[in-house]
C-alpha positions as CSV (number, residue, x, y, z in Angstrom):
1,X,-72.6,-142.6,86.6
2,X,-73.4,-140.8,89.7
3,X,-70.3,-139.5,91.8
4,X,-70.3,-141.4,95.4
5,X,-69.5,-139.5,98.4
6,X,-66.2,-141.2,98.8
7,X,-65.4,-140.2,95.4
8,X,-66.0,-136.8,95.8
9,X,-63.9,-136.6,99.0
10,X,-60.8,-138.5,97.4
11,X,-61.0,-135.5,94.7
12,X,-61.0,-133.1,97.0
13,X,-58.4,-134.5,99.3
14,X,-56.3,-134.6,96.2
15,X,-57.0,-130.9,94.7
16,X,-56.0,-129.4,98.1
17,X,-52.9,-131.5,98.4
18,X,-52.0,-130.5,95.0
19,X,-52.4,-127.3,95.5
20,X,-50.6,-127.1,98.7
21,X,-47.5,-128.9,96.9
22,X,-47.9,-126.6,94.1
23,X,-47.9,-123.5,96.3
24,X,-45.1,-124.8,98.4
25,X,-42.6,-125.5,95.5
26,X,-43.6,-121.7,94.2
27,X,-43.1,-120.7,97.8
28,X,-39.7,-122.6,97.9
29,X,-38.4,-121.5,94.6
30,X,-39.7,-118.2,93.9
31,X,-41.3,-116.2,96.5
32,X,-39.1,-116.5,99.0
33,X,-36.7,-114.8,96.8
34,X,-39.1,-112.0,95.4
35,X,-38.3,-109.1,97.9
36,X,-40.0,-105.9,97.4
37,X,-40.3,-102.3,98.9
38,X,-43.3,-101.5,100.8
39,X,-43.8,-97.5,101.1
40,X,-46.2,-96.6,103.7
41,X,-47.2,-93.7,106.2
42,X,-47.1,-94.2,110.1
43,X,-49.1,-91.7,111.7
44,X,-47.0,-90.4,115.0
45,X,-49.4,-88.7,118.0
46,X,-46.8,-85.3,119.0
47,X,-44.7,-85.7,115.6
48,X,-43.0,-82.4,115.6
49,X,-43.6,-80.2,112.4
50,X,-39.9,-80.5,111.1
51,X,-40.1,-84.2,111.1
52,X,-43.3,-84.6,109.0
53,X,-42.3,-86.8,105.8
54,X,-39.5,-87.7,107.5
55,X,-38.8,-91.6,105.9
56,X,-37.4,-94.3,108.1
57,X,-35.8,-97.3,106.2
58,X,-36.6,-100.7,107.7
59,X,-34.8,-103.9,107.0
60,X,-35.3,-106.7,109.3
61,X,-34.8,-110.7,110.0
62,X,-32.5,-110.9,107.3
63,X,-31.2,-114.4,108.7
64,X,-28.1,-114.8,107.1
65,X,-27.7,-118.5,106.6
66,X,-27.7,-121.8,104.2
67,X,-31.3,-121.1,103.3
68,X,-31.0,-116.9,103.1
69,X,-28.5,-116.1,101.0
70,X,-26.0,-113.3,100.5
71,X,-27.4,-112.6,96.7
72,X,-30.9,-112.3,98.6
73,X,-29.4,-110.4,101.8
74,X,-27.6,-108.0,99.0
75,X,-30.6,-107.3,96.9
76,X,-32.7,-106.3,99.9
77,X,-29.6,-103.8,100.8
78,X,-29.7,-102.8,97.3
79,X,-33.4,-102.1,97.3
80,X,-33.1,-100.1,100.3
81,X,-30.5,-98.0,99.5
82,X,-32.0,-96.9,96.1
83,X,-34.9,-96.0,98.4
84,X,-32.3,-93.5,99.5
85,X,-34.2,-93.2,103.3
86,X,-33.3,-90.4,106.1
87,X,-32.3,-92.6,108.4
88,X,-31.9,-96.5,108.7
89,X,-33.4,-99.0,111.2
90,X,-32.3,-102.5,111.0
91,X,-34.5,-104.4,113.2
92,X,-32.7,-107.9,114.5
93,X,-32.6,-111.6,113.4
94,X,-29.4,-110.9,111.1
95,X,-28.5,-114.6,111.4
96,X,-30.4,-118.0,112.8
97,X,-29.7,-119.3,116.0
98,X,-26.6,-117.3,116.4
99,X,-24.6,-118.8,113.8
100,X,-21.4,-117.4,114.2
101,X,-20.2,-118.6,110.6
102,X,-22.7,-115.9,109.3
103,X,-22.5,-113.1,111.8
104,X,-19.3,-111.1,110.4
105,X,-20.7,-111.2,107.0
106,X,-24.0,-110.1,107.3
107,X,-22.7,-107.2,109.3
108,X,-20.4,-106.8,105.9
109,X,-23.5,-107.2,103.8
110,X,-25.3,-104.7,105.7
111,X,-22.8,-101.7,106.3
112,X,-23.5,-100.1,102.7
113,X,-27.0,-99.4,104.2
114,X,-26.2,-95.4,105.2
115,X,-28.5,-92.6,105.0
116,X,-28.3,-88.6,106.2
117,X,-29.3,-89.1,109.5
118,X,-27.7,-92.8,110.4
119,X,-28.3,-96.2,110.8
120,X,-29.1,-97.8,113.8
121,X,-29.4,-101.6,115.0
122,X,-31.3,-103.3,117.2
123,X,-30.8,-107.0,117.9
124,X,-33.5,-110.1,117.9
125,X,-34.0,-113.2,119.8
126,X,-31.6,-114.9,117.2
127,X,-28.8,-112.7,117.6
128,X,-26.1,-112.9,120.3
129,X,-25.9,-110.1,122.3
130,X,-21.9,-109.7,121.8
131,X,-20.9,-111.1,118.9
132,X,-23.8,-109.4,116.7
133,X,-23.7,-106.6,118.3
134,X,-19.9,-106.2,118.0
135,X,-19.9,-106.9,114.3
136,X,-22.5,-104.4,113.3
137,X,-20.5,-101.5,115.6
138,X,-17.5,-103.0,113.6
139,X,-19.2,-101.7,110.1
140,X,-20.3,-98.4,112.2
141,X,-23.8,-99.1,112.7
142,X,-25.0,-97.8,116.1
143,X,-26.5,-100.9,118.3
144,X,-29.1,-99.8,120.7
145,X,-29.1,-102.8,123.0
146,X,-31.6,-101.2,125.8
147,X,-30.2,-97.7,124.8
148,X,-31.9,-94.7,123.5
149,X,-30.2,-91.8,121.2
150,X,-31.1,-88.6,120.0
151,X,-31.2,-87.4,116.6
152,X,-31.3,-84.0,115.6
153,X,-33.4,-83.6,112.2
154,X,-34.0,-80.2,110.6
155,X,-33.3,-78.5,114.1
156,X,-35.3,-80.9,116.1
157,X,-34.7,-83.7,118.3
158,X,-36.3,-87.4,117.4
159,X,-35.3,-90.3,120.1
160,X,-34.7,-93.4,119.0
161,X,-35.1,-96.2,121.9
162,X,-33.9,-99.4,121.1
163,X,-34.6,-102.7,123.5
164,X,-33.4,-106.2,123.6
165,X,-35.8,-109.0,122.7
166,X,-36.0,-110.2,126.2
167,X,-36.4,-106.2,127.7
168,X,-40.3,-106.8,128.0
169,X,-41.5,-105.1,131.3
170,X,-42.7,-101.9,131.0
171,X,-40.8,-100.3,134.0
172,X,-37.9,-101.6,132.2
173,X,-38.9,-100.3,128.7
174,X,-39.5,-97.0,131.0
175,X,-35.8,-96.9,131.8
176,X,-34.6,-97.0,128.4
177,X,-37.0,-93.9,127.4
178,X,-36.2,-92.1,130.2
179,X,-37.6,-88.6,130.8
180,X,-37.4,-87.3,127.5
181,X,-39.9,-84.2,126.0
182,X,-39.1,-84.8,122.3
183,X,-40.9,-87.4,120.4
184,X,-40.1,-91.3,121.0
185,X,-39.7,-93.9,118.3
186,X,-39.9,-97.4,119.9
187,X,-37.5,-99.8,118.4
188,X,-38.7,-103.5,119.4
189,X,-38.0,-106.6,117.2
190,X,-41.1,-107.7,119.1
191,X,-44.7,-106.5,118.0
192,X,-45.7,-107.7,121.2
193,X,-44.2,-104.6,123.0
194,X,-46.7,-102.6,121.5
195,X,-48.7,-103.2,124.8
196,X,-46.4,-102.2,127.1
197,X,-45.5,-99.0,124.2
198,X,-49.0,-97.8,124.8
199,X,-49.2,-98.5,128.6
200,X,-46.4,-95.8,128.5
201,X,-47.7,-93.7,125.6
202,X,-44.8,-93.8,123.0
203,X,-46.1,-92.4,120.0
204,X,-44.6,-95.0,117.1
205,X,-43.0,-98.9,117.4
206,X,-41.4,-100.1,114.6
207,X,-41.0,-104.5,114.9
208,X,-40.4,-107.6,112.7
209,X,-39.8,-111.0,114.2
210,X,-43.2,-111.8,112.7
211,X,-42.0,-112.8,109.4
212,X,-45.5,-111.6,108.3
213,X,-46.5,-115.5,109.2
214,X,-44.0,-116.7,106.4
215,X,-46.7,-119.2,105.5
216,X,-50.3,-117.7,104.9
217,X,-52.8,-120.1,103.7
218,X,-56.2,-119.2,101.9
219,X,-58.5,-119.2,104.4
220,X,-56.7,-120.0,106.9
221,X,-54.3,-116.8,107.3
222,X,-51.2,-117.7,109.2
223,X,-50.2,-120.2,111.7
224,X,-48.4,-117.5,114.1
225,X,-51.5,-115.3,114.1
226,X,-53.1,-115.5,117.4
227,X,-49.3,-115.1,119.2
228,X,-49.4,-111.2,117.6
229,X,-51.2,-107.9,118.3
230,X,-50.1,-107.0,114.5
231,X,-48.6,-109.6,112.4
232,X,-47.8,-107.5,109.7
233,X,-48.5,-103.6,108.4
234,X,-49.9,-100.9,110.1
235,X,-51.8,-100.9,113.2
236,X,-52.3,-98.8,116.0
237,X,-53.5,-99.1,120.3
238,X,-55.1,-96.1,121.9
239,X,-52.3,-93.1,120.9
240,X,-49.3,-95.6,119.8
241,X,-49.0,-96.3,116.3
242,X,-46.7,-99.7,115.0
243,X,-45.8,-100.9,111.8
244,X,-44.7,-104.8,111.4
245,X,-42.3,-105.8,108.8
246,X,-42.5,-109.1,106.5
247,X,-38.9,-108.9,106.6
248,X,-36.1,-110.3,104.8
249,X,-35.3,-114.3,105.1
250,X,-37.0,-117.5,106.3
251,X,-36.1,-119.2,109.2
252,X,-36.9,-123.2,110.3
253,X,-38.3,-124.0,106.5
254,X,-37.1,-122.1,103.4
255,X,-40.4,-121.0,102.2
256,X,-43.0,-118.0,102.2
257,X,-46.1,-118.6,100.9
258,X,-48.7,-115.5,100.3
259,X,-46.2,-113.4,102.2
260,X,-43.4,-111.7,100.2
261,X,-40.3,-110.5,101.5
262,X,-40.0,-106.9,102.1
263,X,-38.0,-103.6,103.0
264,X,-40.1,-101.0,104.1
265,X,-39.9,-97.1,103.6
266,X,-41.9,-95.5,106.4
267,X,-42.7,-91.9,106.2
268,X,-43.7,-90.3,109.5
269,X,-46.8,-88.1,109.6
270,X,-48.0,-85.6,112.0
271,X,-50.9,-85.2,113.9
272,X,-52.8,-88.1,111.9
273,X,-55.6,-90.0,113.8
274,X,-54.5,-93.3,115.4
């Protein structure tokens, strides 16, 4: 019997629904827990010779909550600690919607992250400016809230400038960076700050916020991809390089599809094309 057009369409719909249902079940049960380490190299314009090869550990978008357990956070912390980076950056969104029940616990879980040249944190859009910052500071983690710090590594200074999620104007970011001669790395939760960083000729940016899209559908990509200049991984705009982490946790729905969680180890590279 010839296959009718209606029967063919029904078959296609059923197959698509079945595929998405299966992917969704996998994303809920397995992929969102499949945390890995991403090793990558970030070219940095004007990087001092002494800093060539410095390794920065980046962990972001933990979202410790009822959906993201302490076990998941601990797994991410263990992976990054085992990688022994030279310094560590915490990229924001430690809880979801400022949930106070998880503020203290997530700070305690992250407290084991220590590195020879320090552990530094910024805040994301889900973090309360006061309580989350205070909880991290209580664990001896330096919080850069529209502030900069200088880290001396191998006799040369590297500047880390951390901005709040709501700090968006180039003029405000310029005030945070200040009149420095040393290489600056901008810590910005939102990768959209690449635009302002490039205008200010900042050599490098480390970001998160996107979760890499969290749900990346075959043939369609991520729903969020049009909102951001970079959704995940390495990119550049003029002389400014950026790395955007897929993060650790999930938000709104406990699922990841084609977008596993990660912690990143980023090796700084001098005088590469950007």
